[in-house]
C-alpha positions in Angstrom: -11.8 -1.8 -23.2 -14.4 -2.9 -20.7 -16.1 -4.8 -23.5 -13.3 -6.0 -25.2 -12.2 -7.7 -21.4 -15.9 -9.0 -21.1 -16.0 -10.6 -24.5 -12.7 -11.9 -24.0 -13.3 -13.6 -21.2 -16.3 -15.2 -22.8 -14.1 -16.4 -25.5 -11.8 -18.0 -22.8 -14.7 -19.4 -21.4 -15.8 -21.3 -24.5 -12.2 -22.4 -25.0 -12.3 -24.0 -21.5 -15.6 -25.3 -21.8 -14.8 -27.1 -25.2 -11.5 -28.5 -24.0 -13.3 -30.0 -21.1 -15.8 -31.4 -23.3 -13.4 -33.2 -25.1 -12.1 -34.8 -21.6 -14.7 -35.7 -20.6 -16.9 -37.5 -23.3 -13.4 -39.7 -23.3 -13.7 -40.8 -19.8 -17.1 -40.3 -18.4 -18.1 -43.9 -19.8 -15.3 -45.7 -18.4 -16.0 -43.9 -14.8 -19.4 -43.9 -14.3 -20.4 -47.5 -15.2 -17.4 -48.9 -12.6 -18.5 -46.4 -10.0 -22.4 -47.0 -10.5 -21.3 -51.2 -10.0 -19.5 -50.2 -6.4 -22.5 -47.6 -5.5 -24.9 -49.9 -6.0 -22.9 -52.8 -4.8 -22.4 -50.9 -1.5 -25.8 -49.6 -1.1 -26.8 -53.8 -1.3 -24.3 -54.9 1.4 -25.2 -52.0 3.5 -28.9 -52.9 3.6 -27.8 -56.8 4.3 -25.3 -55.9 6.9 -26.6 -55.3 10.7 -26.1 -52.7 12.4 -24.3 -54.5 15.1 -21.9 -55.7 12.3 -18.1 -53.5 12.5 -17.7 -53.3 8.5 -20.7 -51.7 8.6 -19.4 -48.2 9.0 -16.7 -48.9 6.2 -19.2 -50.0 3.6 -21.6 -47.0 4.4 -18.1 -44.6 3.9 -17.6 -46.6 0.6 -21.3 -45.8 -0.6 -21.0 -41.8 0.4 -18.2 -41.7 -1.3 -19.1 -43.1 -4.4 -22.4 -40.8 -4.2 -20.0 -37.8 -4.2 -17.7 -38.7 -7.0 -20.8 -39.8 -9.5 -22.1 -36.3 -8.2 -18.8 -34.8 -9.5 -19.0 -36.6 -12.6 -22.4 -35.4 -13.0 -21.4 -31.9 -12.0 -18.6 -32.2 -15.1 -20.7 -33.2 -17.7 -23.5 -30.8 -16.8 -21.1 -28.0 -17.3 -18.9 -29.5 -20.3 -21.8 -30.5 -22.6 -25.0 -28.3 -21.2 -28.5 -29.5 -22.8 -31.0 -27.1 -24.8 -33.1 -26.1 -22.5 -36.8 -26.1 -23.4 -38.9 -22.9 -23.5 -42.1 -23.6 -21.4 -43.5 -21.4 -19.0 -42.0 -21.9 -15.9 -43.1 -19.9 -12.8 -39.9 -19.4 -10.7 -41.8 -18.7 -7.3 -43.0 -22.1 -7.8 -39.2 -23.1 -8.6 -38.0 -21.5 -5.5 -40.9 -23.0 -2.8 -39.7 -26.3 -4.2 -35.8 -25.8 -3.7 -36.8 -24.6 -0.2 -39.0 -27.4 0.7 -36.4 -29.7 -0.5 -33.8 -28.1 1.5 -36.1 -27.4 4.3 -34.8 -30.0 7.1 -31.1 -29.7 6.3 -31.6 -25.4 6.5 -33.2 -26.3 10.3 -30.9 -28.7 11.1 -28.5 -26.0 10.7 -30.9 -23.2 12.2 -30.6 -21.1 9.4 -33.2 -18.8 8.7 -34.7 -18.0 5.2 -35.8 -14.7 4.3 -38.0 -14.2 0.9 -40.1 -11.8 -1.2 -41.7 -12.3 -4.5 -43.2 -9.2 -6.3 -44.6 -9.0 -10.0 -44.3 -11.5 -12.9 -42.2 -14.9 -12.0 -42.9 -16.8 -14.9 -40.3 -16.6 -17.5 -39.9 -19.3 -20.9 -37.6 -22.0 -20.0 -36.5 -25.6 -18.7 -37.9 -25.9 -15.0 -35.4 -29.1 -14.3 -31.9 -26.4 -15.4 -34.0 -23.2 -13.7 -34.3 -25.4 -10.6 -30.8 -26.6 -10.6 -29.4 -23.1 -11.0 -31.5 -22.1 -8.0 -30.7 -24.8 -5.7 -27.2 -25.0 -6.3 -27.1 -21.1 -5.2 -29.2 -21.9 -2.3 -27.0 -24.2 -1.2 -23.8 -22.3 -1.7 -25.4 -19.3 0.2 -26.1 -22.1 3.2 -22.9 -23.4 3.1 -20.7 -19.7 3.3 -23.1 -18.6 6.2 -22.6 -21.3 8.4 -25.0 -23.0 11.2 -26.9 -20.3 12.5 -26.6 -17.7 9.5 -29.5 -16.0 7.3 -30.5 -16.6 3.9 -32.7 -13.5 1.8 -34.2 -14.0 -1.8 -35.8 -11.2 -3.2 -37.3 -11.8 -6.8 -39.5 -9.6 -8.8 -40.0 -8.2 -12.5 -37.5 -5.3 -13.6 -37.1 -4.5 -17.2 -38.9 -7.4 -18.4 -37.2 -9.5 -16.6 -37.6 -12.0 -13.3 -34.6 -10.6 -11.2 -33.6 -13.1 -8.4 -31.2 -12.0 -5.8 -29.8 -14.5 -3.3 -27.6 -12.7 -0.4 -26.2 -14.9 2.6 -24.9 -13.8 6.1 -21.5 -15.1 5.7 -17.8 -13.5 5.1 -18.9 -12.9 1.1 -16.6 -13.7 -1.8 -13.1 -12.4 -2.0 -13.2 -9.1 -3.9 -9.5 -9.5 -5.0 -10.5 -13.0 -7.0 -14.1 -11.8 -7.7 -13.5 -12.5 -11.5 -12.4 -16.1 -10.8 -15.4 -17.1 -9.0 -17.7 -18.1 -12.5 -14.2 -19.6 -13.8 -14.5 -23.2 -14.1 -12.8 -25.2 -11.3 -11.7 -22.4 -9.2 -12.9 -22.9 -5.5 -12.0 -21.8 -1.9 -13.8 -24.7 -0.6 -12.1 -27.6 0.5 -13.2 -30.7 -1.6 -15.3 -28.1 -3.9 -15.2 -29.3 -7.6 -15.3 -25.3 -8.5 -18.0 -26.3 -10.6 -21.4 -25.1 -8.9 -21.6 -21.3 -10.0 -20.1 -21.9 -13.7 -23.1 -24.4 -13.9 -25.3 -21.7 -12.9 -24.3 -19.3 -15.0 -24.0 -21.6 -18.1 -27.8 -22.4 -17.3 -29.1 -18.9 -17.0 -27.0 -17.8 -19.8 -28.7 -20.6 -21.7 -32.0 -18.7 -21.1 -30.6 -15.4 -22.4 -30.1 -14.4 -18.9 -27.3 -12.8 -16.5 -25.5 -13.9 -13.3 -23.3 -11.2 -11.3 -22.1 -12.0 -8.6 -20.7 -9.8 -5.5 -21.1 -8.9 -1.6 -24.1 -6.7 0.2 -23.4 -3.4 0.8 -20.7 -2.8 3.5 -21.9 -3.3 7.2 -24.4 -6.3 5.7 -21.7 -8.5 5.2 -22.1 -11.6 3.0 -22.1 -12.9 -0.7 -24.7 -11.7 -3.1 -25.7 -13.6 -6.6 -28.3 -11.8 -8.6 -29.8 -13.8 -11.7 -31.8 -12.1 -14.3 -33.9 -14.0 -16.7 -36.2 -12.3 -19.6 -40.0 -12.8 -19.3 -39.7 -13.6 -23.3 -38.0 -15.2 -25.4 -34.6 -13.6 -26.8 -34.6 -12.6 -29.9 -33.2 -14.9 -32.5 -34.2 -18.1 -30.6 
């Protein structure tokens, strides 16, 4: 029965993906072009407007919102039309270091402590850009969930011919009564969220033959836990 339910959920995911893909492909062009013009125009005005001008704050708001909307459209496209991943050797330990380096300033500003542990083989066949995005998304989610002064723990190791990456935070954790919904597109508990962060992560990891599991840290530890498992060799049939 559990296997049947899992297959049914997977079928529903594919149906949602196909439906959203049709919608996105019809509107993406219409949205991206004018939005790109708004963003570039606002950026140009922002550079030319002196700090003393009272309108600069309004121009900055227009630029920031156009960037946010552009990222939202990109999220829609990434989920609706996922690209076929490359199969190059990718060291996930290096990807982790790159993601943490990029997030370094924002994590420091929020006084978020990072603890990481890497052991064993961490190289998998895959697309480094896609895998970077998946890991980056999970780290950003952990930082947002934990908030100022939180802690994030990243464990990476080899298990059963897979590289297993677990990211845990000290935030409130997932709502266990809705745990099966967090990987559904458009489901979100965040104000202003698109509900595509974790579904994009799952789409990327599964396209590499891997799996994503979500849950909470053991009682007493608190916080959410996301575990990504990637095969060290290319899955059969690919």
